[in-house]
C-alpha positions as CSV (number, residue, x, y, z in Angstrom):
1,M,101.5,125.2,33.0
2,F,99.0,126.7,30.8
3,D,96.3,128.7,32.7
4,K,92.9,127.5,31.7
5,Y,91.4,130.9,32.4
6,L,93.4,132.7,29.7
7,F,92.3,130.2,27.1
8,V,89.1,132.0,26.1
9,P,90.5,135.4,25.8
10,L,93.3,134.0,23.6
11,L,90.9,132.1,21.6
12,A,89.2,135.1,20.8
13,C,92.2,137.2,20.0
14,N,93.3,134.7,17.7
15,F,89.9,134.5,15.9
16,C,90.3,138.1,15.5
17,R,93.6,138.0,13.7
18,L,92.2,135.2,11.7
19,L,89.7,137.6,10.3
20,N,92.4,140.3,10.1
21,F,89.9,143.2,10.6
22,G,92.2,146.0,9.7
23,N,92.8,144.7,6.0
24,H,90.5,141.8,5.0
25,P,88.5,142.7,2.2
26,M,85.5,141.2,3.4
27,K,85.4,143.0,7.0
28,A,82.6,145.1,6.3
29,R,80.3,141.9,5.5
30,Y,81.6,139.8,8.6
31,T,82.6,142.3,11.2
32,F,79.2,142.9,13.0
33,P,78.0,139.2,13.1
34,V,81.3,138.0,14.7
35,F,81.0,140.5,17.4
36,I,77.6,139.4,18.2
37,L,78.7,136.0,18.2
38,M,81.6,136.6,20.5
39,A,79.6,138.7,22.8
40,V,77.3,135.9,23.5
41,L,79.8,133.1,23.8
42,L,82.7,134.6,25.6
43,P,80.7,135.2,29.0
44,S,79.4,131.6,28.9
45,L,82.7,130.1,28.2
46,I,84.3,132.2,31.0
47,I,81.7,131.1,33.6
48,L,81.9,127.6,32.5
49,N,85.6,127.4,32.7
50,A,85.7,129.1,36.0
51,C,83.2,126.7,37.5
52,K,84.7,123.7,36.2
53,K,86.5,121.4,38.6
54,E,89.3,119.3,37.6
55,E,89.5,115.8,39.1
56,G,92.0,116.0,42.1
57,D,91.7,119.7,42.6
58,K,90.1,119.3,46.0
59,P,90.6,116.2,48.4
60,D,87.7,114.5,50.0
61,I,87.1,115.8,53.5
62,E,86.2,113.2,56.1
63,M,83.1,114.4,57.8
64,P,83.7,115.0,61.7
65,L,81.6,112.7,63.9
66,V,81.2,111.8,67.6
67,R,79.8,108.4,68.7
68,I,79.1,107.3,72.1
69,T,80.3,103.6,72.3
70,H,79.7,103.0,76.2
71,P,77.3,102.7,77.6
72,A,75.0,101.1,75.0
73,D,71.8,103.0,74.1
74,S,69.2,102.1,76.4
75,A,71.5,100.6,79.0
76,M,70.1,99.8,82.3
77,I,72.6,101.1,85.3
78,Q,72.4,100.6,88.8
79,A,71.9,104.1,90.3
80,G,75.0,105.0,92.6
81,T,77.7,103.1,90.6
82,V,80.5,104.8,88.4
83,V,79.7,104.5,84.6
84,S,82.5,104.7,82.2
85,V,81.5,106.8,79.3
86,E,83.5,106.2,76.1
87,V,83.3,108.1,72.7
88,S,84.9,107.6,69.3
89,L,86.0,110.7,67.1
90,T,86.4,110.9,63.4
91,G,87.5,113.8,61.1
92,F,89.1,115.8,64.4
93,G,92.8,116.9,64.9
94,S,94.8,116.9,67.9
95,G,92.8,120.0,69.2
96,A,89.5,118.4,69.5
97,R,87.5,118.5,72.9
98,V,84.5,116.7,74.2
99,A,81.8,117.9,76.8
100,Y,79.4,115.6,78.3
101,S,76.0,116.3,79.8
102,V,73.0,114.6,81.1
103,D,69.7,116.1,80.5
104,S,71.4,119.3,79.8
105,I,73.4,119.2,83.2
106,D,77.0,119.6,82.5
107,L,79.2,116.8,83.8
108,I,82.8,117.3,82.5
109,E,85.2,118.0,79.5
110,S,87.9,116.1,78.1
111,S,90.7,117.2,75.7
112,T,92.8,114.1,76.0
113,P,92.4,111.1,73.7
114,P,90.5,108.7,73.9
115,Y,88.3,111.4,75.7
116,G,86.5,109.0,77.9
117,I,85.2,110.2,81.4
118,S,83.8,108.5,84.7
119,W,80.2,109.5,85.5
120,T,79.4,108.9,89.1
121,T,75.6,108.4,89.3
122,A,75.6,108.7,93.3
123,G,72.8,111.2,94.2
124,W,70.8,110.6,90.7
125,D,67.3,109.3,91.2
126,P,66.3,106.5,89.3
127,G,64.9,107.2,85.9
128,T,65.3,107.6,82.3
129,Y,68.1,110.1,81.1
130,T,69.6,111.5,78.0
131,L,73.4,111.2,78.0
132,R,75.0,113.7,75.6
133,A,78.5,114.3,73.9
134,D,79.6,117.4,72.2
135,A,82.6,117.4,70.2
136,W,84.2,120.5,68.9
137,E,87.4,121.9,67.2
138,G,87.5,125.5,65.8
139,N,84.1,126.3,64.4
140,I,83.1,122.6,63.9
141,L,80.5,121.0,66.5
142,V,79.1,117.7,66.3
143,S,77.1,115.7,68.9
144,D,75.7,112.2,69.8
145,Q,73.5,110.9,72.5
146,H,72.2,107.8,74.0
147,T,69.3,107.1,76.7
148,V,70.5,105.7,79.9
149,I,68.1,104.3,82.6
150,L,69.0,104.4,86.2
151,I,67.4,101.8,88.1
152,D,67.3,100.8,91.9
153,T,68.9,97.4,91.7
154,I,70.0,95.1,88.7
155,P,68.6,91.7,88.8
156,V,71.3,89.2,89.8
157,P,71.2,86.0,87.7
158,Q,69.9,83.0,89.3
159,A,71.5,79.6,89.1
160,P,69.8,76.9,87.3
161,V,68.0,73.9,89.3
162,A,69.3,70.5,88.6
163,V,66.8,67.7,88.8
164,I,67.6,64.1,88.3
165,S,65.3,61.4,87.3
166,I,66.5,57.6,87.2
167,F,64.5,54.8,85.8
168,P,64.2,52.3,87.3
169,D,65.2,53.8,90.9
170,K,67.0,50.6,91.7
171,G,68.5,47.6,90.1
172,S,71.3,45.1,89.7
173,T,74.2,45.0,87.5
174,D,72.1,43.5,84.8
175,T,70.2,46.6,84.7
176,V,70.4,49.3,82.0
177,F,69.6,52.4,83.7
178,T,68.2,55.7,82.3
179,F,69.4,59.1,83.5
180,D,67.2,61.9,82.7
181,A,68.1,65.7,83.4
182,S,65.2,67.2,81.2
183,G,63.3,68.3,84.3
184,S,66.1,70.9,85.1
185,F,65.3,74.5,84.5
186,D,66.8,78.0,84.7
187,P,64.7,80.7,86.7
188,D,65.8,83.4,84.2
189,G,66.8,81.5,81.2
190,Q,65.7,79.2,78.5
191,P,65.7,75.5,79.0
192,D,67.6,74.9,75.6
193,E,70.3,77.0,76.9
194,L,71.0,74.6,79.6
195,L,74.3,72.2,79.5
196,F,74.5,69.1,81.4
197,R,77.2,66.6,82.5
198,W,77.1,63.4,84.9
199,D,79.3,61.6,87.1
200,F,77.2,58.2,87.2
201,D,79.6,56.3,89.8
202,G,80.3,59.4,92.2
203,D,84.1,59.1,91.9
204,G,84.7,62.8,91.4
205,S,85.5,62.6,87.7
206,W,82.9,63.7,85.0
207,D,81.7,60.6,82.7
208,T,80.1,63.0,80.2
209,D,81.1,66.1,78.5
210,A,79.0,69.2,79.3
211,G,76.6,69.4,76.6
212,T,72.6,69.5,75.5
213,Q,72.3,65.9,75.7
214,S,70.1,65.5,78.7
215,V,69.4,61.6,78.5
216,Y,72.0,58.8,79.2
217,H,71.7,55.3,79.5
218,Y,74.3,53.2,81.8
219,K,74.9,50.0,83.3
220,Y,77.0,49.3,86.5
221,H,79.3,46.5,86.9
222,Y,79.7,46.4,90.6
223,A,77.1,46.1,93.1
224,K,77.2,49.0,95.7
225,S,75.0,52.3,96.6
226,Y,76.1,54.9,94.1
227,N,75.8,58.8,94.4
228,V,74.8,59.7,91.0
229,R,75.8,63.4,90.5
230,L,74.4,65.9,87.9
231,Q,75.6,69.3,87.0
232,V,73.5,71.9,85.1
233,I,75.2,74.9,83.6
234,D,73.2,77.9,82.2
235,A,74.0,80.6,79.8
236,D,75.7,82.9,82.3
237,G,78.3,80.2,83.5
238,L,76.3,79.7,86.7
239,T,76.2,76.0,87.9
240,S,74.0,73.7,90.1
241,D,74.8,70.3,91.2
242,T,72.5,67.5,92.7
243,I,73.1,64.1,94.0
244,Q,70.9,61.1,93.9
245,K,71.6,57.7,95.5
246,L,71.1,54.7,93.3
247,P,71.4,51.0,95.2
248,V,72.5,48.4,92.6
249,S,72.6,45.0,93.5
250,H,74.6,42.0,92.5
251,S,73.7,40.2,89.3
252,S,72.7,36.4,89.4
253,V,75.5,35.9,86.6
254,P,79.0,35.5,88.3
255,N,81.2,38.6,87.7
256,A,84.1,38.0,85.3
257,C,86.3,40.2,87.6
258,G,85.4,38.0,90.7
259,G,84.8,41.3,92.8
260,L,88.4,42.8,91.8
261,V,87.5,46.5,91.4
262,S,91.2,47.9,90.7
263,I,94.6,46.9,90.0
264,P,97.6,49.1,91.3
265,Y,100.4,49.0,88.6
266,G,103.4,51.2,88.0
267,G,102.3,53.9,90.2
268,K,98.8,54.2,88.8
269,V,95.5,52.5,89.7
270,Y,93.4,50.9,86.8
271,R,89.8,49.9,87.4
272,T,88.2,46.8,86.0
273,V,85.2,46.2,83.9
274,A,83.5,42.8,83.4
275,I,81.9,42.4,80.1
276,G,80.6,39.0,79.4
277,S,83.0,36.3,80.4
278,Q,85.8,38.8,80.2
279,C,87.5,41.1,82.8
280,W,89.3,44.1,81.0
281,F,91.3,47.2,82.2
282,R,88.6,50.0,82.0
283,E,91.6,52.4,81.2
284,N,94.4,52.4,78.5
285,L,97.6,51.2,79.8
286,D,100.1,53.9,80.9
287,I,103.3,52.3,82.1
288,G,107.0,53.1,81.2
289,E,109.4,56.1,80.6
290,M,108.3,58.6,77.9
291,V,110.7,58.8,74.9
292,A,110.3,61.4,71.9
293,G,108.2,60.3,69.1
294,G,111.2,60.2,66.9
295,D,113.2,57.9,69.3
296,E,113.2,54.0,69.1
297,Q,111.3,51.9,71.6
298,S,114.2,49.5,72.0
299,N,114.6,46.1,73.6
300,N,116.9,47.4,76.6
301,G,114.7,45.8,79.5
302,I,112.8,49.3,79.9
303,I,109.4,49.8,79.2
304,E,109.3,52.9,76.7
305,K,106.3,54.8,75.5
306,Y,105.1,57.7,73.3
307,C,102.8,60.3,74.6
308,Y,100.7,62.0,72.0
309,N,102.5,65.2,70.7
310,D,105.4,64.4,73.2
311,D,103.0,65.8,75.9
312,P,102.9,63.8,79.0
313,A,99.4,65.1,79.8
314,N,98.3,63.2,76.9
315,C,99.5,60.0,78.4
316,D,97.5,60.8,81.6
317,K,94.5,61.3,79.2
318,Y,94.8,58.7,76.7
319,G,97.3,56.4,78.0
320,G,100.7,55.6,76.3
321,L,101.4,54.6,72.7
322,Y,103.5,51.5,72.1
323,K,104.9,49.8,69.2
324,W,103.7,46.2,68.7
325,R,106.9,44.5,69.9
326,E,107.3,47.0,72.9
327,A,103.6,46.1,73.8
328,M,104.7,42.5,73.7
329,K,107.6,43.1,75.6
330,H,109.7,41.8,72.8
331,F,108.3,38.4,73.3
332,P,106.0,37.9,70.5
333,V,103.4,35.2,71.5
334,Q,99.6,34.9,71.2
335,G,98.1,35.9,74.5
336,G,101.4,36.8,75.9
337,Q,101.7,39.3,79.1
338,G,103.7,41.8,77.2
339,I,103.7,44.8,79.3
340,C,100.6,44.2,81.4
341,P,100.9,43.3,85.0
342,N,100.9,39.7,86.2
343,G,97.9,37.8,85.7
344,W,96.9,39.9,82.9
345,H,97.9,39.7,79.0
346,I,97.6,41.5,75.8
347,P,94.3,40.3,74.4
348,T,94.2,37.9,71.4
349,D,92.5,38.5,68.0
350,A,89.9,36.0,69.1
351,E,89.4,37.4,72.4
352,W,88.7,41.0,70.6
353,K,86.2,39.0,68.6
354,E,84.5,37.8,71.8
355,L,84.2,41.2,73.0
356,E,82.8,42.6,69.8
357,G,80.2,39.9,69.6
358,F,79.0,40.4,73.2
359,V,78.4,44.2,73.0
360,D,77.0,44.3,69.4
361,S,73.2,44.6,69.3
362,Q,72.9,42.4,66.1
363,Y,75.8,40.0,65.7
364,G,76.7,37.9,68.5
365,V,79.8,36.1,69.8
366,G,80.9,33.6,67.1
367,D,79.2,35.3,64.2
368,P,81.2,35.1,60.8
369,V,81.0,39.0,60.5
370,W,83.9,39.2,63.1
371,D,86.2,37.3,60.9
372,D,86.0,40.0,58.3
373,K,88.7,42.8,57.8
374,G,87.8,46.6,58.0
375,F,84.8,48.1,59.7
376,R,82.2,45.2,60.4
377,G,79.5,44.6,62.7
378,H,76.7,46.8,63.6
379,D,77.1,48.9,66.6
380,A,80.1,47.5,68.7
381,G,82.2,50.7,68.3
382,M,79.3,52.8,69.6
383,Q,78.8,50.5,72.7
384,L,82.6,50.6,73.4
385,K,83.3,54.3,72.8
386,A,83.4,56.7,75.9
387,F,81.0,59.5,76.4
388,L,83.9,62.0,76.4
389,Y,86.5,63.3,74.0
390,W,85.3,62.1,70.7
391,A,85.3,64.7,67.9
392,S,82.4,66.0,65.9
393,G,79.6,64.4,68.0
394,G,81.3,61.0,67.7
395,N,80.9,60.1,71.5
396,G,79.6,56.7,72.2
397,E,77.0,55.2,74.2
398,N,79.5,53.4,76.6
399,S,76.8,50.9,77.4
400,F,79.4,48.4,78.8
401,D,81.7,50.9,80.7
402,F,84.6,50.1,78.4
403,R,85.4,53.8,77.9
404,A,87.4,53.8,74.7
405,V,88.8,57.2,74.4
406,P,90.5,58.5,70.9
407,G,93.9,58.6,71.9
408,G,95.3,58.6,68.2
409,F,98.4,57.0,67.3
410,F,102.0,57.2,66.0
411,E,103.2,56.2,62.7
412,E,106.8,55.6,62.1
413,G,108.4,58.1,59.7
414,F,105.3,60.4,59.9
415,T,103.7,61.8,63.0
416,F,101.4,61.8,65.7
417,S,97.8,61.9,64.2
418,G,94.0,61.0,65.1
419,A,93.6,62.3,68.7
420,G,89.9,62.9,69.2
421,Q,89.0,61.0,66.0
422,L,90.6,57.5,66.4
423,A,91.5,54.8,69.0
424,R,93.7,52.0,68.0
425,F,94.2,48.9,70.0
426,W,97.0,46.2,69.6
427,S,96.3,42.7,69.9
428,S,98.7,40.0,70.4
429,G,98.0,38.8,66.9
430,H,100.6,39.0,64.2
431,D,101.1,37.8,60.5
432,T,104.1,36.1,58.9
433,G,105.6,39.6,58.0
434,L,106.0,42.8,60.0
435,N,102.3,43.6,60.8
436,G,100.5,43.3,64.1
437,M,96.7,42.7,64.4
438,A,94.8,45.7,65.7
439,R,91.2,47.1,66.2
440,T,90.3,50.9,65.4
441,L,87.2,52.8,66.6
442,S,86.4,55.9,64.9
443,Y,84.6,59.2,65.5
444,D,82.4,58.7,62.4
445,S,81.5,55.0,62.7
446,E,79.6,52.9,64.9
447,Q,81.3,49.8,64.0
448,V,84.9,48.3,64.8
449,S,87.6,47.8,62.3
450,R,90.0,44.9,62.3
451,T,93.2,45.3,60.3
452,F,96.8,44.4,60.3
453,H,99.1,47.5,60.7
454,W,102.9,47.8,60.6
455,E,104.3,46.9,64.0
456,E,106.5,50.0,63.8
457,A,103.2,52.0,64.3
458,A,102.5,52.9,68.1
459,F,98.8,52.2,69.3
460,T,97.3,52.0,72.7
461,V,97.0,48.9,74.9
462,R,94.3,47.3,77.0
463,C,95.0,44.5,79.4
464,L,92.7,41.4,79.7
465,K,92.7,39.2,82.8
466,N,94.0,35.6,82.5
């Protein structure tokens, strides 16, 4: 390759040849000025070419650095404990070493990646110290330092204090009680960092998610003395529980369930809830043998169910999913027993309308709005949805303890979908084709939808007392 530093002398030489100083007839006229010009230009050109750096001549060099990554700067450490000291090195080779010191008192050296050490603070007095790390390799030396504070004790996080307020402090099954946890507090935290969850009937199962909502409204359907339980959770994950007794007396209106609190069926126990003149299962039905989502629910004398995503745990959580004819036990008749226990049946379309009218705050039983299709009414869906499981803030007020949960559905030829977002319930109603009448509750609506769906879809089932 051509040497750039030979270029200037060769240029001068060729210039002289061009002038032909030995024989040129005009040499006497031009010789002296040319030499003066060359005497000025040549040293400058040589210096400029020697100093010029062509791109790519020298690679970029990563500056060597050492950084203390643990403990953090100004960290508070209890004296007498063992502290893990960790560093990060950049720009060093395999021969790097790191030496540690505290207030110029040498601790230890490390030559093995990742170069961390353990500093035993036993014998050190409480106070503020400078922790230093010196990294070197050959003639390269860099340093970093943090401040550490040794203290006598580290304050132990304190658990929050749960405080229940119930208004009124007693009532009947006609009373809508207000439960307020806003008096709860955290001795070493902020009130807005607290989470709350409730077990209104004291049965050991939480009725609400853990969330920032501190006030709930709830109505009881059976007369007894309830142990209302509140749990408060702070930002450190510490919890505090408290229980308050709440006496609930009988209503002056006869209970539609006639004192029937629970029904054992198929190895499970279903609780009941009286809403107006109706007595419903409080949980979705979960009866039968699980089959895979792509398999048929056939008329074989065996009750068959789908579990969302073919996971049995979802049947425990949401109940089973049944095609319309399987729900009717392949005996399609309005108000038929279907897969419900003796004395109970799959509710008719008219019975769903009665429920919607009773719980809605604006449109009562018998209002023509309930004959419409699609989402209708005002807030019946909000009243029926449970406090739990609904996505994107879509939990309901559960004012009548119906506890509708978003179990999703299965669509033949498609897949499972809608868990957390939708609850779809069959009625025993059917059109003249292949469609059953269903109800849909959604996370993003306060209403209830009334729509025909293909009978090969699989929805949840609620049983209604005869």
